[in-house]
N, C-alpha and C positions, 0 to 999 in steps of 0.2 A: 390923508385921514387926520380930521381935526381932533382937538383935545377931548371933546365931549365924546366922540366915537371911541377913542382909546380908552376913556374912563369907563364907558358902557361895556366894552369887551373885557376890561378887567374885572368889572362887577359881575359879568356873566360867568367868567372864568372861576372866580372865587365861589360864587353860588353853585356852579356845577361841581367844584371840588367838595364843597360841603355836603352836596347831596350824595355824591359818590363815597365820600369818607364816612358818612352816616349809615349808608347802605352796608359798607364793609363791617363797621362796628356791629350793626345788627346781626349779620351773618356769622361774625366770629365769636359772638358771645354764646353760641351754642345753647340757646334757650329751645323751649318746645317748639317743634316745627309749625304748629297752627299759630303761635304767637309771633314767630319770625315772619311767616307768610303775611299775617295781618299788618305788621309794620312795613314790610316791603311793599305792600299794596298801597298803603297811604303815602309812602315817601315817592313812589313812581307816579301815581296819578295826582296827587295834590301835594307836590313837593314842598311849597313854602309852608303851608299848614302842617305838613308832616314833619318838617324840621322842628317847628315850634312845639307840637304835640309830643314829639319824641324827646325833646329836650326836658319838657315839663313832666311827662308821664311815662316815658319808655324805658328809663334807666333803672337797672335792677341793682340795688345796694345790699342786697342780701348778703353777699359775699364779704362786704366791708362791716357788716354788722352795725345796725344803728345803735345798739346797746353793747357794751363791752361783755363779752361772754363770761369772763371771770366774776363780774359783779351779778350777772344774770343768775349764775350757779350759786354765788354766795347768799344772795337773797332767797332764792327757793330753799337751799338747805337750812339757812338760819331760821327761816320760818316755819319748817316743819320737823326738825330733828327731835324735839321734845314732844310733838303734838301727833306723830303719825301713829295711827292705829291701823296697821296695814294686815288685814286678815283675808288673803286670797283665797283661803280654803272656803271662804262663805260666798265667793262669786260662783256663779253657774259656770260649770267647765266650759261651755261653749264660748264664753266671753273672757277666759283667762288671758288669751293672746291679745285682745283688745287692751286689757288692763296693763299688760307688760309693755305693748306698744306705747301707750300714753305715759307710762313710766320712763321709758326709754327716750322718747323724742321730746317730752315736755317736763319732765321731773315731776309728774302729777300723781301724788299718792292717792291711795283709796282713803276717803274720810267716811267715818261711821257715824250713824246715830242721829242724822239731821232730821228736823222737821220741815217739811216742804209743803207750802201752799202753791198750787198752780193757778195763776190769775190770768183770765182773759178779758176781763172788764177794765178799761182804763179808768174809770170811776173808781172802783175797788183798789186798784193799784195806787193810785195817788191818795186816796183816803187812808190806806194802811201806812204808806210811806210817810205822810205828813204826821200821823199819829206816832209812829216810831221815832221820827227825828224829834218831835216835841218831847218825847220821853228820854232823849239821850242825855247821859250824865258826863261823858268823858270826850267822846269825839264822833265826828260825822265825816266819813269819807265818800265822796260822790264824784262819779265820772259818767258823762253822757255823750253821745256823738252829737246829738242835736239838743240845745238848750235854748228855746226860743224866748224871746221877750214878748210873750202874750200872757194871757190871764193864768194859765197853768204855770209857766215859768216864773212869773212875778209871785205867784203863791209860794212855790218851793224856795225862791230867793228870799222871800221875807222870812220865812222859818230859819233859813240857814243864818241870816244875818241876826236874827233874835237870839239863836243859840249861841253864835260866836260873842255877842254882847254879854251873854251870860257866863261866858269863860269856857264854853265847850269848844275844843279844838275842832275847826271845820277846814277841811281841805277839799279843793273843787278843781276837778280837770275838765277842760272842754276842747273841742276840735275847732281850731279857729277858722279853717276853711268852710266847714259845714255850717258855721254860724257867722259868716261873713257879714250878714245883714244886721248883726247885733253890735250896737255901738260900744266902744271902749268904756264909755261912762257906766254901762250896765255892770261891768266887771269892777270898775273903781269904786262904785258904791259899796260892793260887797267887801273890798279890800279895806275900805276906811273904817269898818267896824270890826275888823279882825279875821275875816274869812281869807285863808291862804289860797290864791287863784294860780293855776298853771295851765299851760297848753301844751300837750304832747305833740311833738313834731311840728312846732310853730313855724309858720311861713309868713313873713310880712310882705305885703304888696307895697310898691311895685317891684321891690328887690326880691324876685321870686327865687326861692331856693330849689333848684330842679330836683335835688336829691331827696327832697322832703314832701314836696307837694302831692306826690302820688300816693304817700302812704297815710291813709286817713285812719284816725282812731275811731273805730266803729263799736267799741265796747260800751256797755252799760253796766256799771258796778255801783253798788252802794253798800257801805259797811257801817253799822252803827254799833258803837261801844264794843266791837270785836265779837258781838253775839248774834246780830241779825244781819242778814245780807239779802240784797236784791240783784237779779241779773235777768236777762232775757232780750226780747226784741223791742221793747217800748222806749221811746225817748221822752223828753220833757217838753210837751206840745200840746196845744188844744187839739191836735189831729188824733192823739192817743186818749185824751181824757174826756172829750165831749162829742167827737165825731162818730155817729152811730154806723157809718159805713166804713169804719176801720177795724179789721179783725187782727188781733195780736196775741202774744202769749208771753208771760213774765213769770218769775219765780220769786217767792219770799221764803228765805231760808233761815231757820234758826239752828245754831250748833256749829259742829265742825265745818259744814260747808261754807259758813260765813268766815272761817279762817282761810279757807282756799281762796276766796273773794279778796280777803285782806291782803293776802301775800302778793297777788296780782296787782291790786292797787298800789301797793308800796313799791313795787318794780316799776309801774307807770309813773309814779311820783318821782322816783330818782331819775327815770329817763328824761323827765321834764326839767331836769336840772336842779331839783330840790333835794335836801338831805334828810336823814332820820337820826333820832336819839332814842335810846331805850326801846329798841325794835321789839324786843320780846314782850314788852308791856301791852303791846297791842293784840296780844292772843290770850285773852283771860280763860281760865277753865270754864267749860261749858258742859251742860247736862247731856246724857245720852237719851234722846227722845224716843227714837224708833230703831228698826233694824236696817234702816236705809244706808246703802253704800253709794257713794258718788266720787267722781273725779271732776276737778274744775280744770278746764284745759284752754290754753290760749294758743294764738298763733299770730305771726306778724313778720315784719321784715328782719327782726334779729333773730328769728328761729332757723336753725340749720335745715330743717325739713318743713314740709308743708303739713304741719301736724293735723289740722282739722280735716284736710282732704284725705290723709292716709287713715284717720279713724272713721270717716264716712265710707271709704271703700272697704274697710275691714268689716264694718257692720253689714254692709250689702252683701258681700261675699260670704259672711258667716250667718246669714239669716236662714233659718229652716222652714218656717211656715209663712210668715207675713212680714212685710215692711211698708209702712205708711209714712209718707213725707209731705210736709207743707213748706212752701218757700214763696216769697214775693218775686224772685227772680230766678228763672231756671235756665242757666247757661252752664251745663256740665262740662267739665274737662273731658279730654278724650279717655282718661283712665276711669272716671266715674261713669262716662257714658257707657263704656264697655262692661264695667261691673254690673250696672243696672240691667243691660241686655243678658248677661250671663245668668242674673238671678231670675229674670222673667223666663228665660228659655229652660230654666232648671225646675220651673213649676211652682216658684214662689209667687204669692199674691202680692204684687208690688202695685202701690197705688200713690198717686201724687195729686195734691190739691194746689192749684194756682189760681190767680185771678183771671177773669174774662179779660180785663184790661188792667195792665199795671199802671203805676204812676209815672212811667217812663215809656212813651209810645214807641221809641226807636228800639227798645229792648224786645218788645213783643215779637216782631218778625223773626229775629234771631232765635228767641225761644221756641217759636213755632217749627222752625226748621228741623228740631230734634225729635218732633212728636211721632212722625210717621214711622220712623224706624223702631221706636220704642213701642209704639201701639202694635206693630206687626209682631214684635217679640212677645207680647202679652200683657204688657203694662197697662193699667187703667188710670187714665188722666182725666181729672175733673177740674171745671172752671167755675169758681166762685162767682155767682151772678150779680148780687146786690151789694157786696162788699169788696174792699180791697185787702187781700190777705197779706199781712205783714209778718205773720208768725213764722218762726224758723224752727221747726219741730221734726223729730224722728221718733217712731215708736216700732218695735219689732218683738214679735214672739212672746208677747205678754211678759216681758222681762226688762228689757233695756229701753229707756226713753232719753231723748236729747232735747234740750231746750237752751237756746242762746241767741248770739247776734249774728251767727254766720249763715249767709244765703248759700244756696247751691249754685254759685257762679264763680267765674275766675276770679274776680276782684276780691271776694271774701277768702277764697281758699289760698290765694297767692300773694295778695298785696296788703290788704288791710290788717290792722290790729283787731283781732276778734277774740271773743270768749265764748265757750259753750260749757254746759253742765251735763255731764253723762251720769245718768242715774240707774243703778242696778237694783231695781225694786218692782215686784209684781204689782203692788198696790198702785204705785205712781203710773207704771205702764198701763194698768187698766183705766186710770183716769184720762191719761193722754189718748188712749184708744177711743174713749167715750166722746172726748172732745173732737177728735177727727171725725167720728161718724155724725156728730152734731153739726159740724160745718158741711158734711156731705149732703145734708138735707137741703142746703142752699146752693148746691152745685148742679151743674149739667155736665154729664159724661160725654166726652168726645168719642164719637162713633168713627171707628176706622175707615169703614167703606164710604161714609160720606167725607171724611177728612180728605182721603186721596182724591176726591173729585174737585177740590178747591182749584180755583183758576191758575193758569200758567203765570199770569203776572204776580200773583201772590207767592207762588213757588219761586219765581225769580228773585223777588224782593227778599224773601227768606234767605235764599242761597247767598245773596249779596250781603246782607246784614250778618249773617253767620260768620263771614270771613273776619268780622270785626269784633265777634263775640269776646275774644281774649282781651280786648281793649276796653270793654264797656265796664 
């Protein structure tokens, strides 16, 4: 045997050991069976790509905690100790357990008295945001998953730079993987005039940090002078501001709700390696505008629990009359899938709006694989025909409504940094319900009897893609 053959055999041996070793690691991590099966399928059928993908996207660092728990607790408690107006007696008794859950798993107090505007127009959102930033006197804190170098992005950037030059403290957090097409110059220009820039979970190519690349910062947070806040589904991009075929939902919040957003921005700023001074000064006294009660809730790799998944399941199982959901990506975990079936079979009016076609074609077949069982159980599923639904909303029983960044999929529930606003308010629930039915006018309902007649090839493709749902 020549030297080349010996080296080839050694290479094959090392490769085989890597595959076997990785498979053993996947098995012994004791993750959810569906996730384990998905990774084993990839490793067995496409081993080389499987190794690379697992190295980049498959490792769960939740137990190592990306953020030190002691600092996480410190920030949460410091932010709210003197600000908490916790009045659980005012909460509908049906949702007391949800409130307690979110306090236990996310340290999220009930914040009272906020004024909330529900925004579905990108044009309106950016007009209001620009006006509020122009009026900023002390600070602007801004954090987006996508911040494009397009007309909309440059407009917001110009205002941030202008305010920084005027002496306003401007802090800016972006996700560098989601914005990989944006040149470093874009951020350097902001820094040159005093904007403080940071990237949460920064990953530099080609020296990829496998423990970070899979954990994307999907949050959208703006806080202005500690009094006005924004959160929801919209990013900074022309797709949201001028695209008539993009349907989304965002919140403009005045009052205590802005304090909840502030606390979470501060945590993310620290997580990005930055420091704070005079923390308490960022939470000025604010008026009581309404009887609104809300909780600002986050989830991410530092969380001990899957907070937003637990909250969603709690809402589904606690619903008494109706549950209306909107999401761009519907890839429910086993727990949520079972909860939705239970609600439907219990006689609850459960309805879901998704897009006829999402912006990720490989996700659609996997999502379709869930429809048949849910339709059979009584769920009503509608496909938005002429727009892409990017809104992430829940409304139930004329009382609770949820708007945020979290999709109904594995990635949002288990991997990404996400943020949702849980509002206990009949008036806002009525508004969200109206918005849902307005979107329903542009939808086509999926008929169960026609759906089950789809071709065998479609069914096969759906079944195959569903195996990879936990990895999407």
